[in-house]
N, C-alpha and C positions, 0 to 999 in steps of 0.2 A: 444531573444525571444524563446519560446518553439519550439522544433524541430518537424515540421510536425504534430502538435497537432491540431486536428479538434476542432473548436469552439463548445460549448455546444448549442444544439438546443432543447429548452424545448418542442417543439411540437413533438419531437421524443422520449421523455422520458415517459414511461408508468406510469400511475397512479396506485398505489398499494392500493387496497381496504383494509381498516383497518389501514392506515397510514395517519396521519394529520401533516402537516409541518407548522412551524411558526418561524420567526426570530425577533430579537430585536437588537437595537443599544445601547449598554451599555457604549460606550466610554472607553473601557478597555485600549487600547493603543492609539487609534486615534479616534476623534469624527466623527460622520457622516458616519460610516460604519457598515455593518452587522457583528456583532461579537458574537452573541449568537444564537444558533439554538435549537429548541425544536422539537423532533420527538415524537409525541403522538401516542400510539398504543391502538387499541380497545382490549377488553377482548378476550381471546381465542388464543392469540398469543404465539409463542415460540421464545426465543432469545438465541443465542449461541455466544461465542466470544473467540478470542485468543489475547494475550497481549504481550508486551515487556518482554524480559528476562533480561533486565538491572536491576541489584540489587538495583539501586536507582529509582525504579519505582515510578511514581508520585502518590500523594494522591488519585486522582480520579480513577486511575487504581486499587489501593488497595480496594477502596469502590466498584468498579464494580465487582471485583472478589467475595467480600463478599456477595453482593446482589444476584449475580447469584448462588452462592453456597447455599444461603438460600432457593432456590427453589420456591420463590414467583413469582406470575404473574407480569411481567414487564409491566408498563403502560407508561413509557416515557424515552427517552434519552435526556440529555441536554448537549450541547457542547458550550464551550467558547473558543475564540481565543485571542491572545495577551498576555496570561499568562499561563504557563504550570502547575502551582501549584505543582512543583516538587522540591525536596530538601527543603521542607517547614515543615517537622516534624509533630508533633501532631496538631499544629495550622492549617496546611494545610489540615489535615484530618477533623478537625472541620469545616473549611470553606467549604469543599466539602459537608459535611453533611448538613450544613446550606442551601446550594443551593438546595439539594435534599428535605429538609424539606419545603422550600418555595414553590417549584413547586408542591410537594405532597399536600400541603394545598389547592392550586388552583385546582388540579385535583381530590381532595377528595380520595386520596389513601395513602398508607404508604410510608414513605421516602425510605424504602427498595425496593420499586417498581420503583424507579428512578435510572437510570444509568448515572453517571456524566462523562464527558470527558473534558479535557483541553489541549490546545496546545499553545506554545509561549515561552516566556523567562523563563528560569529555575532559581531557587534560589531567586525568588521574591514573596512576599505574594500576594495571590489572592485578587483582589479588590471585595470582596464578596458583599459589600453593593451596588456597581454599578450593579452587575448582578441581585441581588434580586429586586432592584428597577426597572430594565428594564423588568423583566419577565412578569408582568401584561400588559406591553405596547407592547407585541409582535404582529406581523402582520402575516396574512396568507401568506404562501410561496409556491412557486413551487419547484420542484426538482432542477431547475437551481439556484433559490435563495438559496436553501439549500447548494448547492455546493460552492457558493460564500461565504456564511456565515462562512464556516469552514476554509477558506484560511488564511495563514500567509504570508510567503515569496513567495507563489505561484504567478506566473504571470497570470495564467488562471485557471478558475474552471474546475473540472473534473467530468463528469457524463456520464452514458450510460445505455442503456436498451436492453433487449431481450424479445421477446414474442414467446413461443413455444407451440406446441400441445402435450398434454399427454392424451392418451386414448380419443381423440376427444374433449378435453376441452382446452381452452386457459389458459396458465400460464404466468404471467407477472413477470419480474425481473428487478429491477432498482437499480443502485448503484451510490454512490458519494464517492470521496476520496480527501484528501489533502496531500501535501508533496512536497518538492522541495530540501530540504537539511537535513542533519543529517539522512540519509537514508542508512540503512544496516540491514540485519537480525541480531538478532532474536527479534522482527520483524524488518521490514525495516522502522525527526519527521514525522510519517504518521498516518492518521486516515482513516479508510474505513468503510462504512456502505452499506450493500446490503440488500434489502427487496424483498420478493416474496410473492404472494398470495397463493402459493402452500401449502397445509397442510402437515407438516412434523413432525414426532415425535421428542421429545427432544433428545433421544440418537442418532438418525440419524443426526439431525442438528448439534450436537456436533462433530460427525464424519466428516460431510460435511465441516464445517468451517475449520477444521484442514487440511483436504485433499486439499481444495482449496487454503488455505494460503500458503502451501508448494510449490505449483506450480505457485504462482503469487506474492503476497507481500513478500514472503520469497525467491524470486528469483531475487531481484533487489538490486542494490547498486549504490549510487551516490558518497559517500565520505568515506564509511567504518565506520561511526559512528552510533551506535545503540542508538536510542532515549530512553528517560525515560517514554514516554507517548504513544508509539505505541499501537494501538488497531484496531482490525478488527472484526466487528460485523455482524452477519447474522441473519436476522429476517424473520420468517415465520408467516404471519398473519392468515393463514388458511381460508381465505375468498374466495378463488377460488373454482371452481366447480369440480376440479379434485379430485379423491379419495385420502385419506390420504396415504402418503408414509411411510411405516413402515418396509421395508426390503432393506438392502444394496445390495441384489442380484437381485432386481426387475429391469425391464426395465425402469420403471418410475423414479427410483432413478438415474440410469445412464443418462437418458435424462436431468433431473434437474441438476445433477452435471456438465454435459458438458456445459449447458447454464450458470450456475452460474460461472463456471470457465472462460468462455469467457468474462463475465462482469468483473471479478476480474483481469484477465490478461490485458484487455484493460485499466482498471483503474491503475494498477501497471505500465504499460508501459507509461501511461500519466504522472505519477509522474516522471519517468526518463526523458521523453521528456521535462518536465518543470523543470528539474534539475537546480539548481542555476547556472546561467551563461552558461548553456549547449549550444553547437552549433552542436553537433553530437549525434545521437542515435546509440548505439552499441549492437549488439546481439552476445553473446559468446556461441557457441554450442560446447559442449564437448562430444565426443562419444568414445565408445570402452573402457570404464572403467570397473573395477570389481564391483563397487558399485555406486549408485547414489551419495552417500556422497562424494566420491573421485572426481567424475566428477564436482560436485558443488564446491569443494575446489579449483579445477583448474580454474573454471569460476570466482570465487570470487577473486582469486589471480591476475588474469588479470584485472578484473573489478574494483578493488580498488587500483591498483598500481598508485601512482601519476606520475611516469615516463611514464607508458603506456598511461595514460589519457592525459598528456601534449603532448605526441607524436601525439595522435589522433587530438588534437586541432591544432597542427602545420601542420597536413597533412603529417607527416613524417613517412614513413614505416620503423621505427627503429625496426627491427626484433629481435635484441638482447634483448630488453626490454621485449618483449613478451615471448621469450624462457626462460629468467631468471625468470619471474613470474611463468611459468609452473614448472620450476625446484625447486622453493622453496615452492610449494603448499602443501607439506607434504606427497607426495607419495614416501616413502623412497626406494622402490624397482622398481621405474619407469625405464624401459629400453628405454632410449632416442633414441636409434637407430631404434626403431619401430614406433616412433612418426611421424605424419604428421601434418602440419599446413597450413591453407588456409586463405587468405584475400579475401572474397567473393569466386570467382571461380579460384583465382590465387594460385597455389601451391607454397608456399614460403619456406617451410622447409621439409626435409625428411632425413632418414638414419642418424640422429644425427647431421645434419647441414643444411646449405642453399641448396635449390634445385639448381643444376647446370644450369637448364634452366630458372631460375627466372630472370626477368629483372626489374631493379629498376623503370623504367617508368610504369610498370604494377602495382606495389605496390603503387606508387604515384597516379595513376588514381583512385584506390579504396579508398585511404585515403582522397582524396579530396571530396568524396561523403558525404552527410549529414546523410546517413544511411549506416552502415558498418556491415558485419558479419565476425566474427573471428571463424573459425571452427578448432577444435583440435581433432585429432584422436589418442587416446592413445595406441591402439593396444594391449589391455590386457584383454578385456572382452566384454560384451554385453550391459552394462548399459550406460545411457546418461543423460544429464541434460543441461538446458539452463538458462543463467543468462543475464539480461539486465542491461546496464550501459550507461554512457555518458562520455564526455570528461571533462577536467578541463580547464577553460579559465581564463583570467584576472578577469572577472566579478565575478567569484566564490569568489575570495579573497575580492573584493570590497564589495560584498553583505554581507559577513559574518563579515567583519571589521566594517560595518555600522549597524549591526543587531539591536543593542540596542539604536541607536540614533534616 
């Protein structure tokens, strides 16, 4: 079960003016489940996104990039689960276009105004006829329904909201995400959609989505595998009463960025908490680096190490595995004699080796917790970074062994 993941409460999810949600049951992989989501947007919106850097990026990712680059007004996003439409070549691109054309005909807009997304099994043809047949039969959805409709191996839906005040006006932000396995930057299989009624110019929204992604969805790892379909979209409907945000140095931008980042971090952490087979949620804080990049490299080395992750599952304070991961993280001039490492508040390593005052029972006490913080002090600069990860359990292997059955 997910590690301390709060259930989604639809009554606490803010409605975003200018966003209309609907789901359909296409029976893509299993009958009788929500597996198609349509996010319809009113005119006047702005949409920005960041996508997987996997060279085998899926057909819908390719189309999304093309449609966004065209500079047209986006009118809807359509998401299907159960099939990734990845590794499908030109036929995959044609199928993704066909879905866009079908929805565009219903909404009386251009196919280029539709952004398609897919998630599920790779290297299998998209059952495009099922999706097109289901689109006219979609039903009105809440944000909670939307979060459920994009799930694959997720155990629980993921959604959250924030409402803030900017210049005396309420601004609403609501987001949903999916992901439980094949999670690792760049990006971390995950989909994330966040919408706000705050009016934001296109250049600033493009900047905001990248800044937020780096500190949230690009700071998680479950298994070290970067998906073919990862997408994180940020939508500004512009229907709130706050003034248009057009300067990155304005107080309004900083307020909005902080709130959007809170939503994104909560969703990103929810993906880790719902990691396939996860029993523990682990925060890796790396401090004292020369650059953020080297701090993240250390965090990822710890967070994606199978030996470290299995030690966490076993509640085994195997310090050697942690130190080894730090040592191969790629900092060639790392002075290990200056390094310190903590498990929560327990100093376990310093001066190039085990802390003489460290007691095994203290390490075991921390490792038995379902939430653990690993803190690494590199002693070489002022930069820091945080990575979130989980353990590897027997169930991770079982889930992925049975994934296509």
